[in-house]
mmCIF file of the N, C-alpha and C atoms, coordinates in Angstrom:
data_MODEL
# 
_entry.id   MODEL 
# 
loop_
_atom_site.group_PDB 
_atom_site.id 
_atom_site.type_symbol 
_atom_site.label_atom_id 
_atom_site.label_alt_id 
_atom_site.label_comp_id 
_atom_site.label_asym_id 
_atom_site.label_entity_id 
_atom_site.label_seq_id 
_atom_site.pdbx_PDB_ins_code 
_atom_site.Cartn_x 
_atom_site.Cartn_y 
_atom_site.Cartn_z 
_atom_site.occupancy 
_atom_site.B_iso_or_equiv 
_atom_site.pdbx_formal_charge 
_atom_site.auth_seq_id 
_atom_site.auth_comp_id 
_atom_site.auth_asym_id 
_atom_site.auth_atom_id 
_atom_site.pdbx_PDB_model_num 
ATOM 1   N N  . UNK A 1 1  ? -19.575 -13.856 -5.701  1.00 0.00 ? 1  UNK A N  1 
ATOM 2   C CA . UNK A 1 1  ? -18.373 -13.046 -5.625  1.00 0.00 ? 1  UNK A CA 1 
ATOM 3   C C  . UNK A 1 1  ? -17.205 -13.836 -6.197  1.00 0.00 ? 1  UNK A C  1 
ATOM 4   N N  . UNK A 1 2  ? -16.386 -13.175 -6.996  1.00 0.00 ? 2  UNK A N  1 
ATOM 5   C CA . UNK A 1 2  ? -15.277 -13.880 -7.632  1.00 0.00 ? 2  UNK A CA 1 
ATOM 6   C C  . UNK A 1 2  ? -14.053 -13.860 -6.730  1.00 0.00 ? 2  UNK A C  1 
ATOM 7   N N  . UNK A 1 3  ? -13.308 -14.936 -6.751  1.00 0.00 ? 3  UNK A N  1 
ATOM 8   C CA . UNK A 1 3  ? -12.135 -15.064 -5.894  1.00 0.00 ? 3  UNK A CA 1 
ATOM 9   C C  . UNK A 1 3  ? -10.826 -14.911 -6.649  1.00 0.00 ? 3  UNK A C  1 
ATOM 10  N N  . UNK A 1 4  ? -10.824 -15.243 -7.917  1.00 0.00 ? 4  UNK A N  1 
ATOM 11  C CA . UNK A 1 4  ? -9.600  -15.223 -8.716  1.00 0.00 ? 4  UNK A CA 1 
ATOM 12  C C  . UNK A 1 4  ? -9.353  -13.838 -9.293  1.00 0.00 ? 4  UNK A C  1 
ATOM 13  N N  . UNK A 1 5  ? -8.113  -13.374 -9.182  1.00 0.00 ? 5  UNK A N  1 
ATOM 14  C CA . UNK A 1 5  ? -7.725  -12.119 -9.799  1.00 0.00 ? 5  UNK A CA 1 
ATOM 15  C C  . UNK A 1 5  ? -7.113  -12.407 -11.161 1.00 0.00 ? 5  UNK A C  1 
ATOM 16  N N  . UNK A 1 6  ? -7.347  -11.508 -12.091 1.00 0.00 ? 6  UNK A N  1 
ATOM 17  C CA . UNK A 1 6  ? -6.733  -11.639 -13.408 1.00 0.00 ? 6  UNK A CA 1 
ATOM 18  C C  . UNK A 1 6  ? -5.254  -11.264 -13.305 1.00 0.00 ? 6  UNK A C  1 
ATOM 19  N N  . UNK A 1 7  ? -4.490  -11.609 -14.313 1.00 0.00 ? 7  UNK A N  1 
ATOM 20  C CA . UNK A 1 7  ? -3.081  -11.238 -14.348 1.00 0.00 ? 7  UNK A CA 1 
ATOM 21  C C  . UNK A 1 7  ? -2.932  -9.721  -14.288 1.00 0.00 ? 7  UNK A C  1 
ATOM 22  N N  . UNK A 1 8  ? -3.777  -9.014  -15.006 1.00 0.00 ? 8  UNK A N  1 
ATOM 23  C CA . UNK A 1 8  ? -3.732  -7.549  -15.004 1.00 0.00 ? 8  UNK A CA 1 
ATOM 24  C C  . UNK A 1 8  ? -3.953  -7.003  -13.594 1.00 0.00 ? 8  UNK A C  1 
ATOM 25  N N  . UNK A 1 9  ? -4.902  -7.567  -12.870 1.00 0.00 ? 9  UNK A N  1 
ATOM 26  C CA . UNK A 1 9  ? -5.173  -7.130  -11.500 1.00 0.00 ? 9  UNK A CA 1 
ATOM 27  C C  . UNK A 1 9  ? -3.992  -7.444  -10.584 1.00 0.00 ? 9  UNK A C  1 
ATOM 28  N N  . UNK A 1 10 ? -3.398  -8.616  -10.741 1.00 0.00 ? 10 UNK A N  1 
ATOM 29  C CA . UNK A 1 10 ? -2.236  -8.993  -9.928  1.00 0.00 ? 10 UNK A CA 1 
ATOM 30  C C  . UNK A 1 10 ? -1.064  -8.052  -10.178 1.00 0.00 ? 10 UNK A C  1 
ATOM 31  N N  . UNK A 1 11 ? -0.848  -7.697  -11.437 1.00 0.00 ? 11 UNK A N  1 
ATOM 32  C CA . UNK A 1 11 ? 0.234   -6.775  -11.773 1.00 0.00 ? 11 UNK A CA 1 
ATOM 33  C C  . UNK A 1 11 ? -0.034  -5.384  -11.213 1.00 0.00 ? 11 UNK A C  1 
ATOM 34  N N  . UNK A 1 12 ? -1.284  -4.948  -11.248 1.00 0.00 ? 12 UNK A N  1 
ATOM 35  C CA . UNK A 1 12 ? -1.651  -3.645  -10.682 1.00 0.00 ? 12 UNK A CA 1 
ATOM 36  C C  . UNK A 1 12 ? -1.383  -3.630  -9.182  1.00 0.00 ? 12 UNK A C  1 
ATOM 37  N N  . UNK A 1 13 ? -1.761  -4.688  -8.480  1.00 0.00 ? 13 UNK A N  1 
ATOM 38  C CA . UNK A 1 13 ? -1.540  -4.784  -7.036  1.00 0.00 ? 13 UNK A CA 1 
ATOM 39  C C  . UNK A 1 13 ? -0.046  -4.781  -6.733  1.00 0.00 ? 13 UNK A C  1 
ATOM 40  N N  . UNK A 1 14 ? 0.736   -5.495  -7.548  1.00 0.00 ? 14 UNK A N  1 
ATOM 41  C CA . UNK A 1 14 ? 2.192   -5.505  -7.378  1.00 0.00 ? 14 UNK A CA 1 
ATOM 42  C C  . UNK A 1 14 ? 2.765   -4.107  -7.575  1.00 0.00 ? 14 UNK A C  1 
ATOM 43  N N  . UNK A 1 15 ? 2.355   -3.431  -8.645  1.00 0.00 ? 15 UNK A N  1 
ATOM 44  C CA . UNK A 1 15 ? 2.858   -2.091  -8.939  1.00 0.00 ? 15 UNK A CA 1 
ATOM 45  C C  . UNK A 1 15 ? 2.444   -1.095  -7.862  1.00 0.00 ? 15 UNK A C  1 
ATOM 46  N N  . UNK A 1 16 ? 1.230   -1.236  -7.362  1.00 0.00 ? 16 UNK A N  1 
ATOM 47  C CA . UNK A 1 16 ? 0.781   -0.379  -6.266  1.00 0.00 ? 16 UNK A CA 1 
ATOM 48  C C  . UNK A 1 16 ? 1.708   -0.557  -5.066  1.00 0.00 ? 16 UNK A C  1 
ATOM 49  N N  . UNK A 1 17 ? 2.005   -1.794  -4.735  1.00 0.00 ? 17 UNK A N  1 
ATOM 50  C CA . UNK A 1 17 ? 2.884   -2.081  -3.603  1.00 0.00 ? 17 UNK A CA 1 
ATOM 51  C C  . UNK A 1 17 ? 4.273   -1.507  -3.779  1.00 0.00 ? 17 UNK A C  1 
ATOM 52  N N  . UNK A 1 18 ? 4.791   -1.599  -4.990  1.00 0.00 ? 18 UNK A N  1 
ATOM 53  C CA . UNK A 1 18 ? 6.115   -1.040  -5.267  1.00 0.00 ? 18 UNK A CA 1 
ATOM 54  C C  . UNK A 1 18 ? 6.104   0.478   -5.101  1.00 0.00 ? 18 UNK A C  1 
ATOM 55  N N  . UNK A 1 19 ? 5.021   1.111   -5.518  1.00 0.00 ? 19 UNK A N  1 
ATOM 56  C CA . UNK A 1 19 ? 4.894   2.555   -5.354  1.00 0.00 ? 19 UNK A CA 1 
ATOM 57  C C  . UNK A 1 19 ? 4.780   2.924   -3.878  1.00 0.00 ? 19 UNK A C  1 
ATOM 58  N N  . UNK A 1 20 ? 4.019   2.156   -3.126  1.00 0.00 ? 20 UNK A N  1 
ATOM 59  C CA . UNK A 1 20 ? 3.900   2.411   -1.690  1.00 0.00 ? 20 UNK A CA 1 
ATOM 60  C C  . UNK A 1 20 ? 5.271   2.319   -1.033  1.00 0.00 ? 20 UNK A C  1 
ATOM 61  N N  . UNK A 1 21 ? 6.053   1.308   -1.389  1.00 0.00 ? 21 UNK A N  1 
ATOM 62  C CA . UNK A 1 21 ? 7.397   1.153   -0.828  1.00 0.00 ? 21 UNK A CA 1 
ATOM 63  C C  . UNK A 1 21 ? 8.252   2.383   -1.137  1.00 0.00 ? 21 UNK A C  1 
ATOM 64  N N  . UNK A 1 22 ? 8.212   2.843   -2.384  1.00 0.00 ? 22 UNK A N  1 
ATOM 65  C CA . UNK A 1 22 ? 9.002   4.013   -2.776  1.00 0.00 ? 22 UNK A CA 1 
ATOM 66  C C  . UNK A 1 22 ? 8.585   5.249   -1.982  1.00 0.00 ? 22 UNK A C  1 
ATOM 67  N N  . UNK A 1 23 ? 7.285   5.453   -1.836  1.00 0.00 ? 23 UNK A N  1 
ATOM 68  C CA . UNK A 1 23 ? 6.786   6.600   -1.065  1.00 0.00 ? 23 UNK A CA 1 
ATOM 69  C C  . UNK A 1 23 ? 7.227   6.508   0.394   1.00 0.00 ? 23 UNK A C  1 
ATOM 70  N N  . UNK A 1 24 ? 7.169   5.317   0.959   1.00 0.00 ? 24 UNK A N  1 
ATOM 71  C CA . UNK A 1 24 ? 7.584   5.111   2.354   1.00 0.00 ? 24 UNK A CA 1 
ATOM 72  C C  . UNK A 1 24 ? 9.078   5.376   2.515   1.00 0.00 ? 24 UNK A C  1 
ATOM 73  N N  . UNK A 1 25 ? 9.871   4.829   1.603   1.00 0.00 ? 25 UNK A N  1 
ATOM 74  C CA . UNK A 1 25 ? 11.320  4.992   1.689   1.00 0.00 ? 25 UNK A CA 1 
ATOM 75  C C  . UNK A 1 25 ? 11.747  6.437   1.468   1.00 0.00 ? 25 UNK A C  1 
ATOM 76  N N  . UNK A 1 26 ? 11.032  7.184   0.608   1.00 0.00 ? 26 UNK A N  1 
ATOM 77  C CA . UNK A 1 26 ? 11.320  8.613   0.402   1.00 0.00 ? 26 UNK A CA 1 
ATOM 78  C C  . UNK A 1 26 ? 11.199  9.387   1.706   1.00 0.00 ? 26 UNK A C  1 
ATOM 79  N N  . UNK A 1 27 ? 10.360  8.890   2.597   1.00 0.00 ? 27 UNK A N  1 
ATOM 80  C CA . UNK A 1 27 ? 10.120  9.559   3.875   1.00 0.00 ? 27 UNK A CA 1 
ATOM 81  C C  . UNK A 1 27 ? 10.931  8.927   5.011   1.00 0.00 ? 27 UNK A C  1 
ATOM 82  N N  . UNK A 1 28 ? 11.830  8.030   4.648   1.00 0.00 ? 28 UNK A N  1 
ATOM 83  C CA . UNK A 1 28 ? 12.688  7.351   5.626   1.00 0.00 ? 28 UNK A CA 1 
ATOM 84  C C  . UNK A 1 28 ? 11.897  6.675   6.732   1.00 0.00 ? 28 UNK A C  1 
ATOM 85  N N  . UNK A 1 29 ? 10.792  6.047   6.360   1.00 0.00 ? 29 UNK A N  1 
ATOM 86  C CA . UNK A 1 29 ? 9.966   5.324   7.324   1.00 0.00 ? 29 UNK A CA 1 
ATOM 87  C C  . UNK A 1 29 ? 10.176  3.826   7.159   1.00 0.00 ? 29 UNK A C  1 
ATOM 88  N N  . UNK A 1 30 ? 10.270  3.127   8.267   1.00 0.00 ? 30 UNK A N  1 
ATOM 89  C CA . UNK A 1 30 ? 10.282  1.664   8.215   1.00 0.00 ? 30 UNK A CA 1 
ATOM 90  C C  . UNK A 1 30 ? 8.845   1.186   8.035   1.00 0.00 ? 30 UNK A C  1 
ATOM 91  N N  . UNK A 1 31 ? 8.700   -0.059  7.666   1.00 0.00 ? 31 UNK A N  1 
ATOM 92  C CA . UNK A 1 31 ? 7.358   -0.628  7.552   1.00 0.00 ? 31 UNK A CA 1 
ATOM 93  C C  . UNK A 1 31 ? 6.661   -0.589  8.903   1.00 0.00 ? 31 UNK A C  1 
ATOM 94  N N  . UNK A 1 32 ? 7.391   -0.918  9.952   1.00 0.00 ? 32 UNK A N  1 
ATOM 95  C CA . UNK A 1 32 ? 6.819   -0.927  11.302  1.00 0.00 ? 32 UNK A CA 1 
ATOM 96  C C  . UNK A 1 32 ? 6.353   0.463   11.714  1.00 0.00 ? 32 UNK A C  1 
ATOM 97  N N  . UNK A 1 33 ? 7.160   1.479   11.403  1.00 0.00 ? 33 UNK A N  1 
ATOM 98  C CA . UNK A 1 33 ? 6.800   2.851   11.762  1.00 0.00 ? 33 UNK A CA 1 
ATOM 99  C C  . UNK A 1 33 ? 5.553   3.294   10.988  1.00 0.00 ? 33 UNK A C  1 
ATOM 100 N N  . UNK A 1 34 ? 5.493   2.980   9.693   1.00 0.00 ? 34 UNK A N  1 
ATOM 101 C CA . UNK A 1 34 ? 4.316   3.346   8.901   1.00 0.00 ? 34 UNK A CA 1 
ATOM 102 C C  . UNK A 1 34 ? 3.074   2.646   9.435   1.00 0.00 ? 34 UNK A C  1 
ATOM 103 N N  . UNK A 1 35 ? 3.204   1.378   9.796   1.00 0.00 ? 35 UNK A N  1 
ATOM 104 C CA . UNK A 1 35 ? 2.068   0.647   10.378  1.00 0.00 ? 35 UNK A CA 1 
ATOM 105 C C  . UNK A 1 35 ? 1.584   1.328   11.653  1.00 0.00 ? 35 UNK A C  1 
ATOM 106 N N  . UNK A 1 36 ? 2.533   1.760   12.488  1.00 0.00 ? 36 UNK A N  1 
ATOM 107 C CA . UNK A 1 36 ? 2.170   2.418   13.747  1.00 0.00 ? 36 UNK A CA 1 
ATOM 108 C C  . UNK A 1 36 ? 1.461   3.745   13.491  1.00 0.00 ? 36 UNK A C  1 
ATOM 109 N N  . UNK A 1 37 ? 1.991   4.541   12.592  1.00 0.00 ? 37 UNK A N  1 
ATOM 110 C CA . UNK A 1 37 ? 1.387   5.841   12.291  1.00 0.00 ? 37 UNK A CA 1 
ATOM 111 C C  . UNK A 1 37 ? -0.004  5.662   11.687  1.00 0.00 ? 37 UNK A C  1 
ATOM 112 N N  . UNK A 1 38 ? -0.130  4.693   10.782  1.00 0.00 ? 38 UNK A N  1 
ATOM 113 C CA . UNK A 1 38 ? -1.398  4.469   10.081  1.00 0.00 ? 38 UNK A CA 1 
ATOM 114 C C  . UNK A 1 38 ? -2.400  3.669   10.906  1.00 0.00 ? 38 UNK A C  1 
ATOM 115 N N  . UNK A 1 39 ? -1.933  3.001   11.952  1.00 0.00 ? 39 UNK A N  1 
ATOM 116 C CA . UNK A 1 39 ? -2.830  2.175   12.754  1.00 0.00 ? 39 UNK A CA 1 
ATOM 117 C C  . UNK A 1 39 ? -3.142  0.839   12.107  1.00 0.00 ? 39 UNK A C  1 
ATOM 118 N N  . UNK A 1 40 ? -2.205  0.340   11.319  1.00 0.00 ? 40 UNK A N  1 
ATOM 119 C CA . UNK A 1 40 ? -2.387  -0.951  10.659  1.00 0.00 ? 40 UNK A CA 1 
ATOM 120 C C  . UNK A 1 40 ? -1.750  -2.059  11.488  1.00 0.00 ? 40 UNK A C  1 
ATOM 121 N N  . UNK A 1 41 ? -2.204  -3.274  11.269  1.00 0.00 ? 41 UNK A N  1 
ATOM 122 C CA . UNK A 1 41 ? -1.679  -4.410  12.016  1.00 0.00 ? 41 UNK A CA 1 
ATOM 123 C C  . UNK A 1 41 ? -0.277  -4.785  11.534  1.00 0.00 ? 41 UNK A C  1 
ATOM 124 N N  . UNK A 1 42 ? 0.410   -5.551  12.365  1.00 0.00 ? 42 UNK A N  1 
ATOM 125 C CA . UNK A 1 42 ? 1.776   -5.977  12.084  1.00 0.00 ? 42 UNK A CA 1 
ATOM 126 C C  . UNK A 1 42 ? 1.846   -6.708  10.739  1.00 0.00 ? 42 UNK A C  1 
ATOM 127 N N  . UNK A 1 43 ? 2.862   -6.393  9.981   1.00 0.00 ? 43 UNK A N  1 
ATOM 128 C CA . UNK A 1 43 ? 3.148   -6.991  8.671   1.00 0.00 ? 43 UNK A CA 1 
ATOM 129 C C  . UNK A 1 43 ? 2.184   -6.583  7.562   1.00 0.00 ? 43 UNK A C  1 
ATOM 130 N N  . UNK A 1 44 ? 1.222   -5.721  7.855   1.00 0.00 ? 44 UNK A N  1 
ATOM 131 C CA . UNK A 1 44 ? 0.266   -5.316  6.820   1.00 0.00 ? 44 UNK A CA 1 
ATOM 132 C C  . UNK A 1 44 ? 0.950   -4.544  5.697   1.00 0.00 ? 44 UNK A C  1 
ATOM 133 N N  . UNK A 1 45 ? 1.854   -3.629  6.045   1.00 0.00 ? 45 UNK A N  1 
ATOM 134 C CA . UNK A 1 45 ? 2.553   -2.855  5.014   1.00 0.00 ? 45 UNK A CA 1 
ATOM 135 C C  . UNK A 1 45 ? 3.412   -3.787  4.164   1.00 0.00 ? 45 UNK A C  1 
ATOM 136 N N  . UNK A 1 46 ? 4.098   -4.731  4.782   1.00 0.00 ? 46 UNK A N  1 
ATOM 137 C CA . UNK A 1 46 ? 4.901   -5.701  4.026   1.00 0.00 ? 46 UNK A CA 1 
ATOM 138 C C  . UNK A 1 46 ? 4.022   -6.449  3.034   1.00 0.00 ? 46 UNK A C  1 
ATOM 139 N N  . UNK A 1 47 ? 2.869   -6.884  3.478   1.00 0.00 ? 47 UNK A N  1 
ATOM 140 C CA . UNK A 1 47 ? 1.961   -7.649  2.618   1.00 0.00 ? 47 UNK A CA 1 
ATOM 141 C C  . UNK A 1 47 ? 1.462   -6.805  1.442   1.00 0.00 ? 47 UNK A C  1 
ATOM 142 N N  . UNK A 1 48 ? 1.174   -5.537  1.696   1.00 0.00 ? 48 UNK A N  1 
ATOM 143 C CA . UNK A 1 48 ? 0.721   -4.646  0.618   1.00 0.00 ? 48 UNK A CA 1 
ATOM 144 C C  . UNK A 1 48 ? 1.872   -4.382  -0.351  1.00 0.00 ? 48 UNK A C  1 
ATOM 145 N N  . UNK A 1 49 ? 3.042   -4.046  0.186   1.00 0.00 ? 49 UNK A N  1 
ATOM 146 C CA . UNK A 1 49 ? 4.192   -3.731  -0.659  1.00 0.00 ? 49 UNK A CA 1 
ATOM 147 C C  . UNK A 1 49 ? 4.623   -4.910  -1.531  1.00 0.00 ? 49 UNK A C  1 
ATOM 148 N N  . UNK A 1 50 ? 4.389   -6.107  -1.062  1.00 0.00 ? 50 UNK A N  1 
ATOM 149 C CA . UNK A 1 50 ? 4.798   -7.300  -1.797  1.00 0.00 ? 50 UNK A CA 1 
ATOM 150 C C  . UNK A 1 50 ? 3.671   -7.935  -2.601  1.00 0.00 ? 50 UNK A C  1 
ATOM 151 N N  . UNK A 1 51 ? 2.555   -7.235  -2.721  1.00 0.00 ? 51 UNK A N  1 
ATOM 152 C CA . UNK A 1 51 ? 1.448   -7.716  -3.540  1.00 0.00 ? 51 UNK A CA 1 
ATOM 153 C C  . UNK A 1 51 ? 0.761   -8.944  -2.988  1.00 0.00 ? 51 UNK A C  1 
ATOM 154 N N  . UNK A 1 52 ? 0.893   -9.158  -1.690  1.00 0.00 ? 52 UNK A N  1 
ATOM 155 C CA . UNK A 1 52 ? 0.296   -10.331 -1.052  1.00 0.00 ? 52 UNK A CA 1 
ATOM 156 C C  . UNK A 1 52 ? -1.179  -10.137 -0.712  1.00 0.00 ? 52 UNK A C  1 
ATOM 157 N N  . UNK A 1 53 ? -1.617  -8.878  -0.704  1.00 0.00 ? 53 UNK A N  1 
ATOM 158 C CA . UNK A 1 53 ? -2.982  -8.588  -0.278  1.00 0.00 ? 53 UNK A CA 1 
ATOM 159 C C  . UNK A 1 53 ? -3.573  -7.489  -1.156  1.00 0.00 ? 53 UNK A C  1 
ATOM 160 N N  . UNK A 1 54 ? -4.845  -7.609  -1.442  1.00 0.00 ? 54 UNK A N  1 
ATOM 161 C CA . UNK A 1 54 ? -5.605  -6.585  -2.145  1.00 0.00 ? 54 UNK A CA 1 
ATOM 162 C C  . UNK A 1 54 ? -6.255  -5.748  -1.049  1.00 0.00 ? 54 UNK A C  1 
ATOM 163 N N  . UNK A 1 55 ? -5.613  -4.657  -0.686  1.00 0.00 ? 55 UNK A N  1 
ATOM 164 C CA . UNK A 1 55 ? -6.003  -3.905  0.511   1.00 0.00 ? 55 UNK A CA 1 
ATOM 165 C C  . UNK A 1 55 ? -7.339  -3.178  0.347   1.00 0.00 ? 55 UNK A C  1 
ATOM 166 N N  . UNK A 1 56 ? -7.825  -2.642  1.437   1.00 0.00 ? 56 UNK A N  1 
ATOM 167 C CA . UNK A 1 56 ? -9.134  -1.986  1.457   1.00 0.00 ? 56 UNK A CA 1 
ATOM 168 C C  . UNK A 1 56 ? -9.024  -0.482  1.205   1.00 0.00 ? 56 UNK A C  1 
ATOM 169 N N  . UNK A 1 57 ? -10.136 0.094   0.861   1.00 0.00 ? 57 UNK A N  1 
ATOM 170 C CA . UNK A 1 57 ? -10.202 1.542   0.661   1.00 0.00 ? 57 UNK A CA 1 
ATOM 171 C C  . UNK A 1 57 ? -9.876  2.273   1.958   1.00 0.00 ? 57 UNK A C  1 
ATOM 172 N N  . UNK A 1 58 ? -10.360 1.777   3.068   1.00 0.00 ? 58 UNK A N  1 
ATOM 173 C CA . UNK A 1 58 ? -10.076 2.439   4.343   1.00 0.00 ? 58 UNK A CA 1 
ATOM 174 C C  . UNK A 1 58 ? -8.585  2.391   4.661   1.00 0.00 ? 58 UNK A C  1 
ATOM 175 N N  . UNK A 1 59 ? -7.909  1.293   4.315   1.00 0.00 ? 59 UNK A N  1 
ATOM 176 C CA . UNK A 1 59 ? -6.461  1.228   4.516   1.00 0.00 ? 59 UNK A CA 1 
ATOM 177 C C  . UNK A 1 59 ? -5.738  2.229   3.628   1.00 0.00 ? 59 UNK A C  1 
ATOM 178 N N  . UNK A 1 60 ? -6.233  2.433   2.413   1.00 0.00 ? 60 UNK A N  1 
ATOM 179 C CA . UNK A 1 60 ? -5.629  3.418   1.519   1.00 0.00 ? 60 UNK A CA 1 
ATOM 180 C C  . UNK A 1 60 ? -5.688  4.804   2.142   1.00 0.00 ? 60 UNK A C  1 
ATOM 181 N N  . UNK A 1 61 ? -6.817  5.127   2.726   1.00 0.00 ? 61 UNK A N  1 
ATOM 182 C CA . UNK A 1 61 ? -6.973  6.435   3.369   1.00 0.00 ? 61 UNK A CA 1 
ATOM 183 C C  . UNK A 1 61 ? -6.016  6.575   4.549   1.00 0.00 ? 61 UNK A C  1 
ATOM 184 N N  . UNK A 1 62 ? -5.891  5.524   5.360   1.00 0.00 ? 62 UNK A N  1 
ATOM 185 C CA . UNK A 1 62 ? -4.975  5.549   6.503   1.00 0.00 ? 62 UNK A CA 1 
ATOM 186 C C  . UNK A 1 62 ? -3.523  5.702   6.047   1.00 0.00 ? 62 UNK A C  1 
ATOM 187 N N  . UNK A 1 63 ? -3.148  4.979   5.007   1.00 0.00 ? 63 UNK A N  1 
ATOM 188 C CA . UNK A 1 63 ? -1.777  5.065   4.496   1.00 0.00 ? 63 UNK A CA 1 
ATOM 189 C C  . UNK A 1 63 ? -1.478  6.456   3.943   1.00 0.00 ? 63 UNK A C  1 
ATOM 190 N N  . UNK A 1 64 ? -2.397  7.000   3.173   1.00 0.00 ? 64 UNK A N  1 
ATOM 191 C CA . UNK A 1 64 ? -2.197  8.337   2.608   1.00 0.00 ? 64 UNK A CA 1 
ATOM 192 C C  . UNK A 1 64 ? -2.036  9.369   3.716   1.00 0.00 ? 64 UNK A C  1 
ATOM 193 N N  . UNK A 1 65 ? -2.875  9.289   4.722   1.00 0.00 ? 65 UNK A N  1 
ATOM 194 C CA . UNK A 1 65 ? -2.784  10.234  5.838   1.00 0.00 ? 65 UNK A CA 1 
ATOM 195 C C  . UNK A 1 65 ? -1.448  10.088  6.554   1.00 0.00 ? 65 UNK A C  1 
ATOM 196 N N  . UNK A 1 66 ? -1.018  8.855   6.789   1.00 0.00 ? 66 UNK A N  1 
ATOM 197 C CA . UNK A 1 66 ? 0.249   8.610   7.476   1.00 0.00 ? 66 UNK A CA 1 
ATOM 198 C C  . UNK A 1 66 ? 1.442   9.121   6.665   1.00 0.00 ? 66 UNK A C  1 
ATOM 199 N N  . UNK A 1 67 ? 1.344   9.034   5.344   1.00 0.00 ? 67 UNK A N  1 
ATOM 200 C CA . UNK A 1 67 ? 2.419   9.505   4.467   1.00 0.00 ? 67 UNK A CA 1 
ATOM 201 C C  . UNK A 1 67 ? 2.296   10.993  4.147   1.00 0.00 ? 67 UNK A C  1 
ATOM 202 N N  . UNK A 1 68 ? 1.207   11.604  4.605   1.00 0.00 ? 68 UNK A N  1 
ATOM 203 C CA . UNK A 1 68 ? 0.918   13.021  4.376   1.00 0.00 ? 68 UNK A CA 1 
ATOM 204 C C  . UNK A 1 68 ? 0.814   13.333  2.881   1.00 0.00 ? 68 UNK A C  1 
ATOM 205 N N  . UNK A 1 69 ? 0.050   12.471  2.196   1.00 0.00 ? 69 UNK A N  1 
ATOM 206 C CA . UNK A 1 69 ? -0.217  12.654  0.769   1.00 0.00 ? 69 UNK A CA 1 
ATOM 207 C C  . UNK A 1 69 ? -1.703  12.405  0.523   1.00 0.00 ? 69 UNK A C  1 
ATOM 208 N N  . UNK A 1 70 ? -2.147  12.692  -0.686  1.00 0.00 ? 70 UNK A N  1 
ATOM 209 C CA . UNK A 1 70 ? -3.533  12.382  -1.047  1.00 0.00 ? 70 UNK A CA 1 
ATOM 210 C C  . UNK A 1 70 ? -3.627  10.909  -1.436  1.00 0.00 ? 70 UNK A C  1 
ATOM 211 N N  . UNK A 1 71 ? -4.819  10.362  -1.354  1.00 0.00 ? 71 UNK A N  1 
ATOM 212 C CA . UNK A 1 71 ? -5.030  8.978   -1.785  1.00 0.00 ? 71 UNK A CA 1 
ATOM 213 C C  . UNK A 1 71 ? -4.636  8.836   -3.254  1.00 0.00 ? 71 UNK A C  1 
ATOM 214 N N  . UNK A 1 72 ? -4.921  9.855   -4.048  1.00 0.00 ? 72 UNK A N  1 
ATOM 215 C CA . UNK A 1 72 ? -4.598  9.811   -5.471  1.00 0.00 ? 72 UNK A CA 1 
ATOM 216 C C  . UNK A 1 72 ? -3.111  9.589   -5.706  1.00 0.00 ? 72 UNK A C  1 
ATOM 217 N N  . UNK A 1 73 ? -2.274  10.169  -4.850  1.00 0.00 ? 73 UNK A N  1 
ATOM 218 C CA . UNK A 1 73 ? -0.823  10.027  -5.017  1.00 0.00 ? 73 UNK A CA 1 
ATOM 219 C C  . UNK A 1 73 ? -0.355  8.589   -4.832  1.00 0.00 ? 73 UNK A C  1 
ATOM 220 N N  . UNK A 1 74 ? -1.123  7.786   -4.123  1.00 0.00 ? 74 UNK A N  1 
ATOM 221 C CA . UNK A 1 74 ? -0.776  6.372   -3.977  1.00 0.00 ? 74 UNK A CA 1 
ATOM 222 C C  . UNK A 1 74 ? -0.852  5.648   -5.315  1.00 0.00 ? 74 UNK A C  1 
ATOM 223 N N  . UNK A 1 75 ? -1.600  6.225   -6.251  1.00 0.00 ? 75 UNK A N  1 
ATOM 224 C CA . UNK A 1 75 ? -1.809  5.597   -7.553  1.00 0.00 ? 75 UNK A CA 1 
ATOM 225 C C  . UNK A 1 75 ? -0.995  6.249   -8.670  1.00 0.00 ? 75 UNK A C  1 
ATOM 226 N N  . UNK A 1 76 ? -0.036  7.089   -8.323  1.00 0.00 ? 76 UNK A N  1 
ATOM 227 C CA . UNK A 1 76 ? 0.800   7.748   -9.332  1.00 0.00 ? 76 UNK A CA 1 
ATOM 228 C C  . UNK A 1 76 ? 1.956   6.841   -9.733  1.00 0.00 ? 76 UNK A C  1 
ATOM 229 N N  . UNK A 1 77 ? 1.643   5.817   -10.494 1.00 0.00 ? 77 UNK A N  1 
ATOM 230 C CA . UNK A 1 77 ? 2.657   4.908   -11.022 1.00 0.00 ? 77 UNK A CA 1 
ATOM 231 C C  . UNK A 1 77 ? 2.198   4.430   -12.386 1.00 0.00 ? 77 UNK A C  1 
ATOM 232 N N  . UNK A 1 78 ? 3.125   3.887   -13.143 1.00 0.00 ? 78 UNK A N  1 
ATOM 233 C CA . UNK A 1 78 ? 2.792   3.424   -14.502 1.00 0.00 ? 78 UNK A CA 1 
ATOM 234 C C  . UNK A 1 78 ? 2.535   1.951   -14.513 1.00 0.00 ? 78 UNK A C  1 
# 
């Protein structure tokens, strides 16, 4: 299993996080509130939004449900 991410992958993770932040802020949710609704651990949303973590598919589903959007909408960024 490979441990190193390519620059392209790192940029994608960063852009994903920026999109998640925008979606959260559009709904006037704090990171803590989104974590509570989604059932994620403390600081998990911060870590995702800041590109600190390559999150899981199950977390994507939880976040989409908490934001009341489809998983696909989490990826609507350039």
